[in-house]
C-alpha positions, 0 to 999 in steps of 0.5 A: 743698770746691772743685775746678776745673770738669769736664764730668762734674759738669754733670748734677748742677749743671744739675739744681740750677741750674734750681730757681726759687729759684736760676735767676733769680740765676745769671749764666750761665743755661742753658735746657737741659742741652746748653746748660749743658754748652756753657757749662761747656766755654766756662768751662773754656776761658776759665779756660785763657785767664786770663779767669775763674776757676771752681770747683765747690762740693762738699759733704762727700761730694764731690758738686757743689752749686754754683759759685763764679766770678771773672768779668771779670778785669782789673788783678788784680780781678774780679767774684764770682758764686756759686750753690748748689743750693736743698737746700744753702741756709742750711747754711754752704756759701756761707761755706766756699766763699767762704773757700776761694775767696778764699784761693786767689784772694788767696794763689795767683792774685795777685788783689787785689780782688774785687767783688760786684754784688748785685741789690737784689731778691736779699735772700738774697745781700745778707744773705750778703754783709753777714755777711762781716766783710771786705766793704765797701760800694763804692757810694760809693767805686767810684761810677763802676763802680756807675754802669756796672753800673746803666746800665740802671736802679738794679739793683745794690749794689756790694761789695768785698773787698780782699786787705788787708782779707781778710788782716787778717780771716784773721789776726785769726781765726787762719785763717793765721799771720803767718809764712804771710802773710809767705811770700806777700808 
């Protein structure tokens, strides 16, 4: 479902990213394949330095279909960025990728908080975030951060996933056992 970013996936990912329903909502925009290749190389190097975490989302046949990333990591927190190619919208890949990524972030990489800034005009992402039972609105609780994000206008809503809330959810639905969680603590 997820793997570390690799240059060999760039052509397939670039072709998916440039679709007009996807491109406006991608954080790291590339206007040519060569630029996408360069950005991917920079992303791989930034992960090696601990600045971000980036994974390629795969379909059930192992083909790249999008990316999921944690940017701006600071104090065991960062900002989520996800995109899927248009042919894969509405097929459950987004939820499955988030589950796998959140589990890796919280239980293997010691992340405590994941923030999601979602453009108010991005109704698809807003609906996807609101479907997640472990996500809370952070517009009021993290008002200072929201104000920083919206310094150039009322553009974003802010959401938060805490390790504690995610863990309670996964225990409730049985994704991990209490024994596994105690080993992580």
